[in-house]
N, C-alpha and C positions, 0 to 999 in steps of 0.2 A: 753764474746765478741759479741756473738747477740745480746742482750739486749741493751749491747753502742752502737750498730749501730743502733737499731730501734728506738733508742732514738734520734737520728738523723732526726725519721721523725716524731715529736714529742709525743713515745712514754717515759714516764720515767717511771724508774724502780717501781717496787710493782704495777702496772698497773692491777687495779681491771676492772670486767664484761664489764661493761659499757666503758672504754676507750678501750677494744678491740674488743667492735663491729667495733669500728672508726677503729681501726687498718684494721680491715681484710677489709672495705669498702676499703680504701686506700692501702691495699696488692693488694686488686683488681683493683684499681686504676692504679697500681704500672706494673703490668702484662700486664693490655689494653697499658700503656704509650710503653713499652718495645715492643708488638704486632702493634701499631698505626707506630714506629718507623720504624721498620722492613718494615711493609708497604706503609711506603712513600718513604724507601728506592728501593723497589721493584717497584714500580710504577716510581719512578723515572726511573730509569736501563730499566723499558719496553717502557717508552715513549718515550724514547732518542735512545733504542734500538730493534726495529721492532723484532728482532726477538731473542729471549730468548732461543737459543735450549737446553742450558743444565740443563734449569728446565722445560723443558718441557710445560712453559706457553702459549708461542706462536709459529705461527708456518708460513711460507709463506702465504698459505690458511687463516689463523685467520686475518695476515696486513690484504691480499686484500677485507676480511670484512669490517673490518675495512673501509679504502680508497670506497666501495660500498656505507656503513650504511653512511657515512661523504658526501659524494653525495648526494642521499637523503635528506637526511639532511637540504642539501642546497636548495631545489628543494620543499620539504614537501609537496606533495600533500595532505591536510589534508581530513577527513572525511566530509562533508557537506552536509546539508540538503537539501532535492529534493522538487519542488517547484512544487504541480498539482495545474495546472488556468484551467476555465471553458473557453468558448468559447468568452468574451469579458475580459478578463488575468485576471481576478478574482480568489487571491487565496479561493482552492474547499479541501485541504488538506497541508499536510504536511510530507515525510517519512523522515525516518533517524536514525540511529545507536546513533548521539552522537550530539547535539544542537549546533550549533558554526558556528560563526557568524565571518570569519573572517575582521582582519580591518591591515589598514596599519600604517605603526609606528604616522604620524601623523592624526590619528582617535585614537592616543592614548594620553590620559591627561598627560602630565609629575606627576602629581602627582600620579594618577597610578603607572608609569617606580618610583617616589618617595620610593611607599610605598613598592615594591612587593623587591628593593633591600637594602634598610633598613634593612626588616627582613629576607632574606634572602639571601644574597649577596654582605654585607656591602663595600666588596676590588672589587665587579665583574669588575668595569672599571681599576683595577690596575693588575690583573693576566692576564694568557694565557689559561684560562682553566681551569685547577686548580694550587687551591690555595695551594702553599706548605705553607704560613705564616698560614693558616689557620689548617692544620692540626696538622703543629706543634704547633697552640695553643689548638688542641682539644688532643694532646696527654697531653700537659702541665694539662691539664682540667683533662681526665682521671688520668694523676699522683693525683691530690687533693682530685677528691672527686670522684672518679670512673666515671663520665659522660662521656662521647663517642661521642655526636651529634657535636656538637658544632663549625661549622664553616668547618666543614669538606664535605661538597658540592657545588658545583660553578652552580652558575645558567645556565652556558653551562654545566656542568655534568646533571644537573635536568630536562633541555631540551634532552637533550638524552635519560633520562632514563624516561621519560613521551612519547618520541615520538616512543621510545620500546615499551612502554606498551598498547598506546591508539591508536596508528594510525596503526606501524608493529603489533600489536599484537592487533587490535579491542579491548581493554578493558576488554576483557579476564584476569579471573581472573586467571588461568596456566602463561597469559602473564605476569601479574602485577606483582606474585611470581617469574617471570623469570629476569624483570626487575629491581628488586629489591634485591636480593636475597643475602644478604650476603658471595659471594666467593671474594677469591681474582683475579683469573680469569675474573669476570663481573667486578669487581675494575681497572682491564688491559684495557680493554676493552674499561670501557668507558671515562676513563682517558685519552687514546689518543685518541678515534673518539676527544673527550672535545676539544685535541688540537688541533687536524685537523681545526675544525672548526673554532677557533679563526684566522686560516688563511686563512681559506677562505671566513667568514662574515664576518663584522664589529660587531663592538658590540650593537649597535642598531640593525641595522634585529637580531643578536641572540636575544636578548628583545622583540623584539615584535614578533619572533619567538615564542619563549616561553608561552608569554601572549595567543595566539592567542592555542594552545596547552593542556596547564594545566589546569584539571578539578577543577571546581569551586562549583564541590556539587549540587545537585537539577534538575540534567539531564544536567543542565550548564557546556560545554567547554568550553572554550577559553574568553579574559575577553568582547569580542562584545555580546554574550551571558548574559553572566554574569549581566552585566551591564544592562540589560533587565531582566533578570531574578529580579532581586534584588531589582533596584531603578527603571527599567522603562523609562531607558537613553539610552546613546549614551555614549561610553569609549570614546570619548571626553571632554566630561563635566564631570567628577566623579570629583568629594570634596573631600576632603582631608580623613574627615570622611570615605565618601562610600568607596576612595581606599584603604584608612588603614581596612576596612574591608572585603576586596577579597582580599587584598593582606595576611591576617592572614584564611583565609579561605582554602589555598592549603595547609595548613597545615596537615590539619585535616576536608577534608569540613564536613564527615558526625557528628564526633562532637561537631562542631562549629558551624550546621546549624543556622541561626539566624528563621529560623521559627521554632526550634524544644527546643534550647537552649538561646536565647537570653541575660542570663547574660552569660553565654562561650562570646558571638561572642562579646559581646562588652568588654568583660576584655582583649580577644585577641588582638583587635581591639585597643584599648588603649597601650596595649605591642606596636602594628606601631606604632601607632603615637608619644612614647616614640623616638622609636627608629632611630624614621623620626628624631627626634628632634635631637638625638646625629650624627646622619650624615651630622647634616649640613641642612639639608631640609628646614629649616624654619629659615632660616640668619646667619648668625656670630654671632651675636648681641645673648648673655646667654635669662638675662632677657624677650630679647623682643619674644625670641622659647618658653620659656619655656610659658609665656605665651600663645601665639599662641596656645601649642599643652594642655594649660589647656583649651582654649576654645573651639579645638578640639573634648576632649574628655567629654566636659560637653553637647555635644547633645547628640541628639536621635539617637535612632541606624538607621532609617527612611528606615527599609526595607518597600517597597508596599504591606497595608495585605495582598492583596494575590498577590503569587507571579507568577509572568508573564510567566507560564511555554508554553511553543510551544506544541499546540497537534501534536499528531503523529499518523499518521497511517492513517486509512482512515473515525474515526468516527473524522473531522478535522477540522479546521480553516473555512469553511462555516457550511451551515448546515447536519450536519453528519447522524444522523440519516436521513435525505433524500439523501443526494449524493454517502455516504456510498457503496449501491450498483454498481454505476457505476466506486466508486473510485476502491471497487474488483478488477470488469471484469477489470480496465485499466492495474491493478498493473498482472494481471493472461493474460493479449495480449501481453504484454510488456514484460512478460519472455516467449514464446513462436514468439516471434519478434528479438529476442537477445539480449534483456537489463533486465537482471536476477534480482530480487529481490535484492541480495544481492548488487550487483551493486548501484539500485536507492536510496539505505539506506544509502551508504558514495558517492555516485557519485556526488553530488552536481546540480544535471538537472533541468533543468525546462522545466517541460512538458502544453505544450498548450493543451488541448483537446475540443471534439467536443461535450460537456456536455453544451445544453443549458438550466438554473437556471427557467428562465421560464415553459418549457417547463416539465421539472424533477417536478416543483411545481405542476404543472395540473395535471400530470400523479398522483402524490403520493393523492393527493385532492381528484380525481375523483377517485382512489381506495378506497381512507380510507371511503368516501363516499357508494359506496356500501358494503365495509367489516369495519367495527371497527379494528382498528389493535391490539387489545386485542381480539377479537372472537376467541373463541378456536378450535383450529383444522385447517379456513381455511385463506389460503391463496391468495391474490389477488393481481396476478403482471402484468406489462407494459411495455412495451419497442417501442421507437419511434426512428425511420429511416429514413433520409433524403435520396431519391432517387437520384439517378446520374447516370452516364456512365461513369465517371472515378474513382468515392467513392461513400460508401455508408458509413455518416456518423453517428453514433447513437449520438441521440439528449436527446436522457431519459432513463432512467435504475430505476421505481420504483416500489411501490407492499405498498400493505395498512400497512404491515410492516416495522416496523422501522431497519434500522440499526444496531446493536449489540450485546450485549452477553447474556442478559439480557431478557430468553425464557417466562418468566412469566408475564415480563411487555410489549410482543408484542416485541420479536427483533428478528431479525437472522443474523447471520453474514454471511451466504452464500447469492452466490448473487445470488437469486434467478429468476429476469427477465432476469438475460443472462444465467443459467448451464441449463444442460437439468436434467427438471421434472420428476419422477419415474413415473407420468402422461400423460393421450395423450390427443390432440387436437381434436378427435372427428374427426365429418364430414367434416371438414377443410382440412382431408385431399384426401379430392376428389376431390378438386383444382388438386392434381397432376395426377388423374385419366381423368380429364376435356382435362388438356393438354396436355398428352402422346397421347390421341384419338384426338387432334384435328392436331398434330404437324404428327402422322401415317393416317389421312385418314382420320380416321374411321366415321366422323362428323364433323359440321359443330355448329356455336354456337345458330341459328337460326332454325336447322332441328331438328326432332320429332325424340325422342328414346323410346323405352318400360319402360313401367312403371308398370310392375305387382303384384298384391298386397301382391305374395307372388315369392320368384323362390329360384329353388331346382337346386343350381352350378352341372355340371357335371365334371368343368375345377377343383374346387378346394373340398376339403373334409373334411366333420369333425368325424375325425376318419374311420370306415368302413362306413359311411354313406355321401352321399352328403351332400354338403355344405347347409343349408337353412336358407335362410334370408326373414324375415319381414319388411314391411313397418311399421311407426310407428303412420302415420295419414293418410287420407284419399287421392286420389291423379288420377288426370285421367288417363288413362290406357297412353298416348302418351305426351310427351309434350315437347317444346325445350329443349338445353344445357343451356339454360339461366336460363331458367323454373327452369331448375331441379337444378343447383346450385345456387337460391334463396330458392326455396322451401326442398331441401337437400332428396331428398327418395332415401333410400337404395338401392332399388332392380336396378334401373337403374344405378348406378353406377358399381354393381356387376357384370353386365352382360359392361359396356363399362371398364372393367377393364379386362373381360374376353379378348373382342377384340381387346385394347390395349397390355394387355401382362403386367402379373405382377412383372416381373424384370423391364419391362420399366416403368412401372409408379413408382417401389420401385429410379431407376433409376431415374425419372424425381424428386421425392422429395427431391436427395441429390444436382443437378444439381441448384433447382430454388432456391433452401438454405438453406434446414436440412443438413449441410453437417456433422456437427459431432454424431447430433440427429444418424446418419443413419451409420457412421462409425465409431463414436469417442467413441460409449457405447455401450452396449450387450443391448441384449433383458431385463432388470431388467432395463436397464439406469445407471449403472457402469463404467466409464470411461473403456475401456478396458488397460489392462500390459502391460506393451513394450513385454515382452515374449509369448503374448497372452495366456497366463493359466486361460484366463476367457473369451475369446471368444467366439461364434465369434461374430461380430458384430451385433446392431439389423438390420438393413439393407441387409446383408446375411441369416439371420435368417429367416426372411419374404420370399426370395430367395428358401432357403433350404427345407422348411417347406409347401412352394407352399400357402402361406395361404392368402386365399383369404379375411379375415378382414381387409386387410391392409387399405384399402378406408374406412375403417372407423375408423379409427386414434386413436386405443387404445393403440399404442406404445410410449413410454417418449421421451418428446418432449420437446426441449427449448422457450422459451416465445418471448426472442432476435432473430431466429434463421428464429422464424413465421414471426416477423419485417419485418425482411431481406427477406422471401421471398415476401414479397405482397411491398417491394421496388422495386426486382429485375424482376416481371411482368409488374411492372409502367415504367419503367429504358429501355422498349425496349428489356428486354429480359438478357439484360448486367447486371449478376452478379458480387459485389463486398464480400470482407469481410468486417461486420461490423465494420470499425474502432472505437477507442474511440479515436481517434490520430488526433493532425491537425500538429504536430509541434514540435520537442524533440532539445534541444538545451545544451549543456552541461557547467561545471564551467565557460570555457573562453568563451561565445557565441557562440562558433559552433555546426551546425547541424551536426543530427546523425542520419543517414540512418540505420532505422530498414525491420529489412528481414520478410514483409507483402504478404500474399499472394497477387498474379499480380491479375483486375478484368477478366473474358471471359463471352464470347456470351454464354450463357447459353442453351435459345433456341432461335430459328431466331425472329426478334421481327414482321413479322408475325403473328407470333403464339403466340409471348407476347400481342401484341395488341390485337388479338382476344377474348385470356385466357378473359383479361383487360374487358372488352364490355362483355364478356358472365358472366362479375363478378358486374355486373353494377345495377343489379335487387335485392339484396336481401333486398334493402334501400323503394323496394317499396310495396305497399299491396300485401298480401300472402307471401312478405318477412320474412326470422328469425327475420331478424333485425328491420324489421319496426316501431315495438313500439317502439324499443329504439331510432331509428332515428328521428323521431317524437316528441318522449318526451322532446328531447337534439335541437328542430327549428333543423335541417338539413337539409342543402337544397345543397350542394353543389354536382356533380359530383364525383362520388367515386368508388371505387370495392369492396366487402365485402363478407368473407364470415362463417358464426357463426359454431359454432360445440360441440357436446354433446356427454359424453362417453356413451356406455352402461351401465353401475354403476353409471353413475352419482358424479363417485366419481368427476369430472375435467369438466368445459365447458371453451370454449375458443370464443374465436373472432381475428378477420383479418381483416384487412381494410388499402384501401388507397386512394387519390386522387395525383396526378404529383409531390404536393408542397411535403407531408411527413403522411408515412409507419407508421402502429402499428399493434402492436397483444398484446393480453389480455388474459392470462389463469388464470381461478380460482380454485384453486385443494385445494386436503387435506392433509394437510403439516404437520397432528396429526401422532403420535406415531402407532394408528391400523387405518387406512383407513375407511372410513363412507361414505353414501350417501351426497350430500349438498342437503337439502330443501330446498325450494322457500319461503322471507320472507323479513320482516325490521327488524334485517337485517338476511340474508342466515344461517342457522345453520345447523350441524349434525344431523344426522336422522337414525342412526344405519343401520342397510344390507337392509331395504324395498326400495327399488328403487321408489315408490308409491309418487306423490308431488317430485320426484325429480328436482332438478334445469335446465335450460335449457339454450343455450350459449345466447340466447336474451335476457335472463333477468339481469343476474349481469356482464355478462364478454362486451356483446354488451354496455351497458349504461357507463359503464369505461369508454368504447374506445369515444365514440361520446361527453360525457363532458369534457374529456381532450382535446381529439382534436379541439372543438369548443373552445378553448380557444389558441390552438397551434395557429389555423387559422388564429384569426381574424388579421383585417388589411391586408390579402392577398386575393387579387380577384380571384372570382371562375375558376381552369383552365379547360378546357376540355379533355375528357378523349379519346385518338389516334381512329382515323379511322380503317377499317377493311376491310382489300381485300374482295372479293366475292367470292375466292375457299372457304374460313374459314367461310363463311352466312353459 
């Protein structure tokens, strides 16, 4: 009886091993047929009756979730690319999780729509979101040969699946598995959402939404990005062969990648073309349609030799190795200003920055001219800030290093011009002592101050002994504060630091611009943890330990913050955060408000003006930067101060005109810090500081050579007048 019934399925009595294997396959198909029929019945019930309480398949809460999801799908806030522009509106970087260029229906060629319908859902315009006829066909197919994939999922359902995987789930492996898991519950939810969508959206809207969501491989999401990536065109111009290839990709983008397997891609493309022919895409005349299909299949794959992949991240569309340091600072700045990186990578913002490509290139060239980018163990970094009383715009962040991850090629992925380095700015810190002394009426810029050869401090200690300081050169016993700032005797500023008060001097450094350097890192230059476990801050350490060495500038310092100090001084004492942002607009063109720190009056304008004039002699004879200024042909009024740490592990120069402010730090960035010795180029020379480089020899030339270019075409601007009481 059993054999007789089996013969109805094509198995005669006496069947051997070969036909029994066929029987096994068909029996499996029979089981799948029954399963699909049952599933179809349950799906119908679930779609028609939202709550199937007896089966436990859905609930009111689940129904609410379906309603919410279908509502989200109609709006479809897709992950988009954020574009970063320089000050002139030219792209310098793109930031994204998914490369997607959304296009409206009219921006997609009919060839593309016909191709995707033919291969994925030929009854798209006939069903209402779930293709019951297709499920039946799949069931029949399963009964014949065991296959279960044919026609079982509509484009509407695929849109739901792809939206949940790549938009809601952000493309994670876990989200993809959840969105595609083979369970009855998921299929019910997907079917219900699909039927709701068909009531809320037109067929064309669904088709367009699908084509804007689905991945096409090689990092391209949506047909806009795919057309650009594979054919360097726009989706409204896709030919039949191009559209067919893209439509074929959505099935298995990795396996059918034309960049790695052209034959597989062509075979799949030709299958799509045949389906388009069968679906009437080439007209009703069978002979004409066949000829067109043959013509299309005979064409070359047509993919551009180098896929047009959109650069992602800080090595971006512009000169990434040069612009990357600015880009990295921008991302960090926006994170603190209320626009987190995750949002940047999905939000489709357009960010117009303050970056000046001319200033950035000038700074880069000047930095490399002094220290080649592959010079072992020596970084040369520069920051340029435009002064102002309402905003301090960061115009350039550059270094001799390229931005990147290949250290052997002289690259760095840290924003070395912006972050707090582990090294000091040396005698530049004497500016803070001078500012505090001026503010407190200790001295004026033209008044004589004591300059002993050696000074034993009674205020600061070196263990149980007095803190003893010597000068590095020969100086007169007395000089004006202006002369002292230009020539930089150590003893004079230790005395002024005593008179002004160490705490006041440390606070002055913070007020003028070293805010992260003083209160954001500890004494080793490590960022403070939120729980305070690695504190106190560097500024508090100096105060706690009563360290008179503060004015000699040995502590960790940010190059960008030094530049901003100079900007504060020439802005009449007005501190503003060094901002890399001009404006941010969202995907709809609406402005985005950032949480930027407000500007504040760090010191009285009269104090700042006096300090500026007091710092104006560094480029004059006997000034520590006089040689660098002369060699660069510099002839503009400016403020300036060189710095050299005692161990010669770092040197620096800070300066400004009323138009631009900047700072340079040259420091040892190898695993084991060493003395930087002067030379062409400078080199590391162990621990013996004999022959160690000074700020006027590397850092200052970098500053002047860059600033000469940056100031081209700008008329000289005078420094402000000084009130008599600060003379």
